[in-house]
N, C-alpha and C positions, 0 to 999 in steps of 0.2 A: 418542431424537432427538438428532442431532448439531447443535451450534451452532458457527458459524464467523463471527465478526465482525472485520473489519479496519478500523482507522483509520489514515489516512495524512495527514501534514502536511509540506509542503515549502515553504520560504520563501526568498526572496532579497531582502534589504533593499538590497543594493548589489552591483555586480559583484564576484565573487570571495568573497562571503559567503553562498553557498548552503548550506542544510542541510535535512535531512529526517529524520523519525522515523516509525516504524510501531509501532502497538500492536495485538496480535491477541488476541482472546478465543476459546479453543477448548474446547468442553466437550460433555458429554452429560448424561443424566439423573442420573448418579451423582457426577460431579466436573468440574472445569474448570481450565484454566491460562491465565495471562496472560503473553504474551511481548512483548518489545520488540526493535527493531532500528533502528540509526541509520546514516546514510551514513558516519559515521566508523568504525563497527565493524560489518561485515556479518554477524557472528555473532548468532544469536538469543539473547536473554538471558531466562531464566525469572524473571519478577517475582513470581509468586504461583501457588500450587497450592492448591486448596481443594475440600473435599467439598461435594456438593449441586448442585442444578440451576443453570443459568446463565440468567438473564433480564435484560432491559434495566435494571431497577432495580438489580440486583446489579452490573452493569457500571458503572453510574454511581457507585455507592458505592465500587467498587474504584478507578476512575480518580481519584476525589476523594481517596482514601487514598494513592495511589502518587505521592508527590512527585517521585520520580526521573524520571518521564515527563510531569510537568505542564507545560503551556504557559503563558506569560505574555503578556498583552496581547490585543488584538483580532485573533485569527487565524481567526475563525469561517469566513470565506470561503475560507481556505486548506486547510481540513480536508475530507477525503473519507471517508465511512463506507460500507462495503459489508456486507450481510448483515442489515440491519434495515429495517423500514418507515421511510419518510422522517421521520415525526414523532418516532420513537424515536431515529433517527440525529441529528436536530437537538438533542435533549436531551443526547445523549452528547457532541456537539461543545461545547455550553455547559459541561458538566462538565470537559472536558479543558482549556479555557481558564480555569484556576482562579486563576492569579496575576495580579492586576489584571484579572480577567475582565470582559468587557463585559456579562455577563448573570447574575451571581451571585444577585441578589435575585429575578430573574424565574424562574430555575431552581428555587430554593427554593420559590417560590410554586407552580410547576407540579407539583413532586414531591408537594405536599400534596393534589393533586386525583386523583380516580379516573382510571384509564386511559381509559375511554370518554369522559370529559369532555375530557381532553387531546387525544384523537384528533379529537373534533368541533371543538374550537378550532383545531387544526392544519389541518383541512380548510378553514377560512375563510381560511387564508393559504397555500393550495396545498401543504399538508403540511409546510412548513418553518417551524418556530417560531424558528429562528435567523436568519431574514431580518431586515434592518433594519426593515421595516414591522411585522413581528410583534413584534420586541423593543420598538419604540416603543410599540405598543399595550399590550403586557404591562407595560411600565414605568408607564404611566398607571393600569392596574388595580392594580398593587402600591402606587402612591402613594395612590390612593383608599382602599385597604384600610388603609394606615398612618394616614390621616387619621381613619378611623372607629373605629380600635382604641381601646378604652377608652370610647367613646361607645356603641358597639353591642356587646352581649354576644356575638353570634354572628358572628365574623369570616368564617366560611364563607359565611353568607348575604350578607354585604356583598360578598364577592368574586364570588359568583354573580351578584348584581345588576349589578356593574360589568362582568362579562363579557357579560351580556345587553345592557347598554347599548352596549357596544363593538361587538358584532356588527351590530346594526341601523345604527349610525352608519357603519360601513364599507360596508354595502350601499348606503346613500344616496350615498356618495362615488363608487361605481362606476357609478351610473346616469347 
């Protein structure tokens, strides 16, 4: 099975200060490569070549390791990801904004959850866990988990309860 995922980010903080960068993950069941390209250098640059299959968790680990293409600040709304389901794409966006990132703790929390739990949680926010509403809700879950750490021996159970409390509260606001 061939995997092709592309992330693009273009930003213009002021006239004449435009920039863009693309990171592409291309692989199959045996190996994968990570490429980058910027508006300043149209040549594709090979960042990494590795054996093994390419999944969304591997992409997140790689983008967190590759400081040469890391983004700083809150650029979540400027990033487009193609080739992944929306919930996985939103996690990849969070990982790419790693310097002064707006969602570091939230991403770490989500990566500790099983895929099906993340997908169900994402469904509650239209699939986009990088949306401002989802990030605010996740921040409150992370903060609740921090407050119960040391008090409650099973932090996973505390997080699960916080998520369950969050989802019904959101439903009430929608009515």
